[in-house]
ZATOR-389822 format. One line per 10 residues: number of its first residue (from 1); their letters; for each residue x, y, z of C-alpha. Coordinates in nm, 4 decimals. Layout:
<sites>
NUM> a> X,Y,Z; ...
</sites>
This chain:
<sites>
1> mspftfvllc> -11.5787,-2.3834,10.9352; -11.7564,-2.1805,11.2207; -12.0392,-2.4110,11.4032; -12.3277,-2.1461,11.1981; -12.2621,-1.9231,10.8850; -12.3927,-1.5458,10.8615; -12.6078,-1.4262,10.5618; -12.5290,-1.0456,10.4167; -12.8512,-0.9401,10.3306; -12.8685,-0.6505,10.0586
11> gallssfaws> -13.1205,-0.4935,9.8352; -12.8408,-0.4699,9.5780; -12.5564,-0.6880,9.6658; -12.3399,-0.8058,9.3665; -12.5070,-1.1977,9.3105; -12.3445,-1.3300,8.9994; -11.9948,-1.3950,8.9355; -11.8559,-1.7039,8.7968; -11.4573,-1.8439,8.8296; -11.2962,-1.6652,8.5431
21> isfermgera> -11.0286,-2.0370,8.4804; -11.2332,-2.2751,8.5734; -11.5948,-2.1842,8.4670; -11.6738,-2.3530,8.1413; -11.8880,-2.5363,7.9586; -11.7892,-2.7169,7.6464; -11.9854,-2.8209,7.3472; -12.2980,-2.7826,7.2046; -12.6978,-2.7636,7.3112; -12.9382,-2.9087,7.0489
31> rggakcrehe> -13.2539,-2.7136,6.9545; -13.4761,-2.8103,6.7443; -13.2639,-3.0173,6.5669; -13.0590,-2.6900,6.5040; -12.7056,-2.6422,6.6952; -12.6918,-2.3536,6.9343; -12.4164,-2.1659,7.1198; -12.5068,-1.9059,7.3449; -12.4432,-2.0695,7.6449; -12.1218,-2.2016,7.5707
41> mkfealqaes> -11.8525,-1.9950,7.7586; -11.4866,-2.0933,7.7889; -11.2624,-1.8718,7.9496; -10.8967,-1.8083,7.9638; -10.6115,-1.8453,8.2015; -10.4352,-1.4810,8.2151; -10.2553,-1.3824,7.9604; -9.8606,-1.3890,8.0360; -9.7349,-1.0651,8.1356; -9.5797,-0.7960,7.9008
51> ifdggrirqw> -9.2586,-0.6610,8.0869; -9.1632,-0.3015,8.0958; -8.8736,-0.1381,8.1432; -9.0776,0.0575,8.4496; -9.3473,-0.1954,8.5122; -9.5870,-0.4926,8.3975; -9.9109,-0.5214,8.2324; -10.1449,-0.8110,8.3064; -10.4554,-0.9807,8.0964; -10.6966,-1.1883,8.1106
61> rssmmtrmgl> -10.8569,-1.2831,7.7793; -11.2472,-1.4487,7.7322; -11.3626,-1.5353,7.4080; -11.6848,-1.4921,7.5763; -11.5962,-1.1158,7.6417; -11.4908,-1.0255,7.3869; -11.7440,-1.1918,7.0984; -12.0353,-1.0436,7.3438; -11.8708,-0.7330,7.4091; -11.8693,-0.7047,7.7466
71> mdarivtvne> -11.4927,-0.5889,7.9180; -11.2102,-0.5843,7.9088; -11.0197,-0.6530,8.2123; -10.6177,-0.5788,8.2995; -10.3974,-0.5411,8.5941; -10.1029,-0.2755,8.5937; -9.7947,-0.2698,8.7310; -9.5678,0.0974,8.8309; -9.2467,0.0838,8.9596; -9.0884,0.3209,9.1398
81> kslllpqyan> -8.9620,0.6138,9.0079; -9.1643,0.5197,8.6915; -9.3916,0.6683,8.4653; -9.6654,0.5405,8.2694; -9.6607,0.7340,7.9753; -9.9368,0.9856,7.8588; -10.2430,0.6972,7.6566; -10.5804,0.7088,7.5833; -10.8331,0.4482,7.4304; -11.0888,0.3669,7.2460
91> ahrvlivlsg> -11.3255,0.2489,7.5291; -11.4337,0.3670,7.9027; -11.2904,0.2254,8.1368; -11.2231,0.2575,8.5161; -10.9299,0.2305,8.7323; -10.8968,0.0733,9.0371; -10.5822,0.1532,9.3064; -10.4503,-0.1840,9.4990; -10.2099,-0.0750,9.6063; -9.8875,0.2389,9.5933
101> racmglmlpl> -9.9329,0.5568,9.5718; -9.8985,0.7536,9.2258; -9.9353,1.1298,9.1033; -10.1891,1.0944,8.8071; -10.2913,1.3863,8.5557; -10.5945,1.3510,8.3528; -10.6820,1.6175,8.0084; -11.0286,1.6917,7.8637; -11.0765,1.7999,7.5276; -11.0636,2.2244,7.4515
111> gteanirnin> -10.7305,2.2709,7.5863; -10.8355,2.2534,7.9457; -10.5618,2.2435,8.1317; -10.4167,1.8771,8.2646; -10.5611,1.8055,8.6031; -10.2988,1.6772,8.8714; -10.3171,1.5099,9.1751; -10.2392,1.2072,9.3889; -10.4347,0.9173,9.3770; -10.4028,0.5582,9.6275
121> kgeviavprg> -10.5041,0.2489,9.7611; -10.8927,0.2198,9.7253; -10.8787,0.4759,9.5033; -11.1383,0.4875,9.1270; -11.1079,0.6777,8.8939; -11.3271,0.7016,8.5924; -11.1812,0.7507,8.2802; -11.3889,0.8284,7.9377; -11.2634,0.7294,7.5922; -11.0310,0.9123,7.4037
131> mplwiqnvgn> -10.9246,1.1666,7.7313; -10.5523,1.0960,7.7690; -10.3737,1.0067,8.1294; -10.0868,0.9350,8.2844; -9.9517,0.7843,8.6299; -9.6342,0.8149,8.7835; -9.4952,0.6547,9.0959; -9.4109,0.8298,9.4296; -9.3938,0.6457,9.6754; -9.2049,0.3751,9.7748
141> qemtfltfan> -9.3538,0.0637,9.6412; -9.4805,-0.0932,9.3524; -9.7888,0.0615,9.2339; -10.0979,-0.1410,9.1732; -10.4171,-0.1329,8.9882; -10.7246,-0.2443,8.7943; -10.8492,-0.1271,8.4426; -11.2359,-0.2720,8.3288; -11.3166,-0.1212,8.0144; -11.6302,-0.1127,7.8727
151> irdpmmhgch> -11.5676,-0.2497,7.5227; -11.9490,-0.2855,7.4236; -11.9108,0.0231,7.1773; -11.5904,-0.0178,7.0359; -11.5734,-0.2290,6.7100; -11.2339,-0.2682,6.5936; -11.1455,-0.5368,6.3113; -11.4614,-0.7354,6.3452; -11.5265,-0.7728,6.7285; -11.5176,-0.5792,7.0218
161> tyeafhlaga> -11.1580,-0.5281,7.1066; -10.9462,-0.2715,7.3418; -10.7281,-0.0417,7.2122; -10.4654,0.1754,7.3946; -10.2842,0.4509,7.1921; -10.0071,0.5640,7.3090; -9.8926,0.9280,7.3070; -9.4948,0.8401,7.3676; -9.2815,0.6278,7.3500; -9.0556,0.3676,7.1285
171> qtehgmggil> -9.1941,0.1397,6.8783; -9.1897,-0.2314,7.0108; -9.2911,-0.5879,6.9881; -9.5642,-0.5485,7.2374; -9.7407,-0.3181,7.0006; -9.7638,-0.0393,7.2353; -9.5384,0.2352,7.0647; -9.6022,0.6012,7.0179; -9.8400,0.7152,6.7884; -9.5972,0.9577,6.6589
181> hgfsrdmlae> -9.3947,0.6679,6.4816; -9.7034,0.6488,6.2472; -9.6889,0.9831,6.0583; -9.4625,1.0922,5.8360; -9.1892,1.3446,6.0522; -9.1888,1.6131,5.7634; -9.5822,1.6607,5.7792; -9.5773,1.6091,6.1381; -9.2913,1.8582,6.1990; -9.4427,2.1359,5.9829
191> amdvdertms> -9.8382,2.1014,6.1752; -9.5782,2.1193,6.5190; -9.4265,2.4026,6.3518; -9.0876,2.2442,6.4766; -8.7354,2.1641,6.2736; -8.7076,1.8268,6.1646; -8.3935,1.7488,6.4549; -8.6196,1.8942,6.6699; -8.9456,1.5960,6.5366; -8.6225,1.3833,6.5768
201> qlidnqegaa> -8.5595,1.3648,6.9428; -8.9329,1.4153,7.0346; -8.9717,1.0513,6.8091; -8.6871,0.8972,6.8989; -8.5163,1.0116,7.2583; -8.7605,0.7624,7.4274; -8.6376,0.4400,7.4585; -8.8817,0.2655,7.6479; -9.2473,0.1786,7.5792; -9.6037,0.1996,7.8126
211> ivrlgealdr> -9.4128,0.2106,8.1348; -9.1275,0.3824,8.1489; -8.8329,0.4221,8.4709; -8.7409,0.7662,8.5287; -8.3773,0.8749,8.5867; -8.3212,1.0439,8.9055; -8.3308,1.3727,8.8398; -8.6220,1.3686,8.5894; -8.8368,1.1843,8.8697; -8.7267,1.4802,9.1374
221> kmrrpeeglg> -8.8673,1.7633,8.8531; -9.1722,1.5649,8.7461; -9.2286,1.5364,9.1499; -9.2342,1.8768,9.1456; -9.6008,1.9073,9.0012; -9.7754,1.7677,9.3725; -9.6480,2.0837,9.5227; -9.6793,2.3276,9.2259; -9.9842,2.2379,9.0271; -10.2255,2.1132,9.2637
231> agkagwmadf> -10.1918,1.7531,9.2726; -10.3069,1.7405,9.6571; -10.6241,1.9355,9.5866; -10.9474,1.8081,9.3978; -10.9820,2.0216,9.1398; -11.2121,1.9147,8.8286; -11.0487,1.5716,8.8252; -11.2638,1.5231,9.1777; -11.5967,1.4707,8.9248; -11.3958,1.1313,8.8141
241> syrfgsahrd> -11.2973,0.9752,9.1290; -11.4340,0.8031,9.4202; -11.3030,0.6998,9.7535; -11.3844,0.3777,9.8874; -11.1915,0.4204,10.1884; -11.3973,0.7393,10.3304; -11.7288,0.5847,10.1467; -12.0665,0.5834,10.2596; -12.1559,0.2063,10.3207; -12.4680,0.1366,10.1640
251> viqsragqli> -12.4971,-0.2475,10.3382; -12.3227,-0.3126,10.6715; -12.4364,-0.5873,10.8488; -12.2217,-0.6645,11.1725; -12.1313,-0.9966,11.1813; -12.1873,-1.0482,10.8058; -11.9935,-0.7627,10.6151; -12.0701,-0.4746,10.3903; -12.0633,-0.3631,10.0411; -12.0374,-0.0104,9.8773
261> iannftlpvl> -12.2017,0.0937,9.5797; -12.0650,0.3369,9.3418; -12.3474,0.4064,9.0492; -12.4332,0.7141,8.8581; -12.6138,0.8440,9.1921; -12.2775,0.8531,9.4019; -12.0332,0.9630,9.0497; -12.2396,1.1068,8.7974; -12.0012,1.0579,8.5697; -12.0172,0.6835,8.5057
271> kyldmaigcl> -12.3809,0.7632,8.3788; -12.1767,0.8933,8.0730; -11.9111,0.5407,8.1287; -12.2296,0.3213,8.1585; -12.0653,0.1564,8.4159; -12.1200,0.1304,8.8244; -11.7944,-0.0233,9.0447; -11.8421,-0.1963,9.4099; -11.6158,-0.3350,9.6926; -11.7687,-0.6072,9.8858
281> hlendaltep> -11.6682,-0.7300,10.2760; -11.7835,-1.0437,10.3651; -11.6637,-1.1652,10.7118; -11.5563,-1.5734,10.7836; -11.7928,-1.8018,10.6507; -12.0298,-1.5723,10.5651; -12.2820,-1.5613,10.2648; -12.4276,-1.3462,10.0118; -12.7990,-1.3496,9.9169; -12.8212,-1.6004,9.6048
291> gwftnadqlm> -12.9396,-1.4083,9.3327; -12.8423,-1.2279,8.9450; -12.8365,-0.9297,8.8040; -13.1237,-0.7784,8.5280; -12.8852,-0.5711,8.3282; -12.5575,-0.5890,8.3929; -12.2725,-0.8281,8.3138; -12.0089,-0.8067,8.6040; -11.6593,-0.8954,8.6391; -11.4817,-0.8866,9.0106
301> ycaegsamvq> -11.1031,-0.9295,9.1336; -11.0145,-1.0792,9.4821; -10.8175,-0.8716,9.6818; -10.7884,-1.0381,9.9985; -10.9418,-1.4061,10.1159; -11.1053,-1.6337,9.9390; -11.4762,-1.7937,9.8775; -11.6621,-2.0633,9.7829; -11.8600,-1.9629,9.4152; -12.1519,-2.1729,9.2693
311> vvwpsgemaa> -12.3181,-2.0662,8.8813; -12.6541,-2.2299,8.7853; -12.7013,-2.2309,8.4136; -13.0737,-2.1600,8.2410; -13.1024,-2.5721,8.1934; -13.0792,-2.5956,8.6284; -12.7205,-2.7271,8.6250; -12.4014,-2.6394,8.8446; -12.2070,-2.4528,8.6548; -11.9379,-2.3777,8.8552
321> dvemnegdlv> -11.8570,-2.4837,9.2636; -11.4905,-2.3987,9.3066; -11.2681,-2.2133,9.5385; -11.1925,-1.7960,9.4050; -10.8883,-1.7149,9.5581; -10.6573,-1.3891,9.5920; -10.5811,-1.2866,9.2229; -10.8806,-1.4201,9.1007; -11.0980,-1.2656,8.8255; -11.4284,-1.3348,8.7978
331> mvpknypvni> -11.7213,-1.3123,8.5406; -12.0387,-1.3838,8.4225; -12.3198,-1.2022,8.2247; -12.6689,-1.0874,8.3298; -12.9585,-1.3266,8.4676; -12.7193,-1.6205,8.6039; -12.7701,-1.6707,8.9597; -12.4927,-1.7514,9.1926; -12.4216,-1.7558,9.5334; -12.0621,-1.6832,9.7045
341> qagrngfnat> -11.9668,-1.7434,10.0373; -11.6484,-1.6148,10.2105; -11.3553,-1.8825,10.3438; -11.2157,-1.8714,10.7141; -11.0102,-1.5622,10.6108; -11.2996,-1.3796,10.5054; -11.3250,-1.2150,10.1466; -11.2806,-0.8630,9.9745; -11.3198,-0.7702,9.6520; -11.3283,-0.5110,9.4226
351> fvmnndkpia> -11.6096,-0.5401,9.0768; -11.7111,-0.3564,8.7873; -12.1033,-0.3993,8.6152; -12.1540,-0.2836,8.2494; -12.4723,-0.0723,8.3425; -12.4691,0.2354,8.5582; -12.7973,0.1874,8.7789; -12.7810,-0.1851,8.8197; -13.0855,-0.4124,8.9286; -13.0439,-0.7261,9.1118
361> mhmtgsdsvf> -13.3019,-0.9450,9.2042; -13.2487,-1.2241,9.5271; -13.4093,-1.5572,9.5761; -13.3577,-1.5073,9.9873; -13.3940,-1.2253,10.2303; -13.6586,-0.9936,10.2765; -13.6568,-0.8747,9.8746; -13.6768,-1.2666,9.7477; -13.8650,-1.3359,9.4495; -13.9955,-1.6391,9.6529
371> kamhprvrmg> -14.1419,-1.4082,9.9479; -14.2573,-1.1790,9.6821; -14.5191,-1.4373,9.4849; -14.8584,-1.5471,9.6458; -14.8783,-1.8849,9.8969; -15.0914,-2.0426,9.6526; -14.7965,-1.9326,9.3259; -14.5273,-2.0853,9.5545; -14.7282,-2.4298,9.6583; -14.7828,-2.5368,9.2990
381> afditeevdr> -14.4462,-2.4525,9.1650; -14.3021,-2.6216,9.4293; -14.5699,-2.8978,9.4838; -14.5824,-2.8245,9.8628; -14.8528,-2.8332,10.1680; -14.9903,-2.5109,10.2903; -14.7856,-2.5975,10.5883; -14.4430,-2.6403,10.3962; -14.4838,-2.3408,10.2673; -14.5268,-2.1221,10.6049
391> ray> -14.1982,-2.3122,10.6927; -14.0317,-2.1954,10.4437; -14.1948,-1.8231,10.3900
</sites>
């Protein structure tokens, strides 16, 4: 530890998190003789990987996230010379590129021609529900991205569930087969105006699912859109993407860290998705202001470094005092107060909230809720003298 710590002061700082694996509360709370479970939380470990020919998908599971309809979180890896097959989802989502380089296509309704562009580390893409996309790894290393889905609206099988629909791919045990398999072939052939032989080739030729490895010849052919169809140009896809690397820093403290927030002002499509995205960097031993968000649940992913996270329950008990390391996912509902301190190697994280205009409340700093109180209220609330109040505030 350094002899002193730096406090990151920021009016919109993300300040409510809990560790995804260790933060749990078991049991029930009695209220008026009845059992109340509304404060029970249990976060489950990262689900086992789904392995495909061209990559893998991992998912964090939380019964509370599903029950309350918060967010779905996954990490997707696309190998070299591989393709994430065209798909769409039943929920709004944001993709955050963690590593590598890819060529991505996104399609809008009404027959709008697909916009194709390069995406790189640090880029965020907002994808409205029902809009198909595909991603081809065009770099020389694995391409990895996070996907956060807002599942407050979709209601599948009696609960809030994220569902991806693949436009191509074989039927597999993963449950991620192409949707063409679900139609009768004669009706589908008539609808597409092709013969049955062609229809069979469209459905049966692809033996992979979800993420497939491309042959050398096909990989080279599919890279051509980078040159011919404007993959390097922004096009209308610029309205759906945001680059943290070149973005304006919302908060900068030279010895503490910096914060970038993408909300409906900086990326208007987020208003439609009802989501906000952020990037947080803390220097060694730096602290966030303890506080909470009034209107947003949050998910945070630790990309580098580590941090100590303390969370408090409504009862005033400590809910968590744990270390968050690289690869950990963090989630906490709105209004739960949290404090974060970076480790010796700093802390870098990306996060998402299910409100396009998140509102933060802080317990310290220039916008502290205590500082905004009248001194007599503080003295009565804490049972302190005027001298103690002056020293504290």
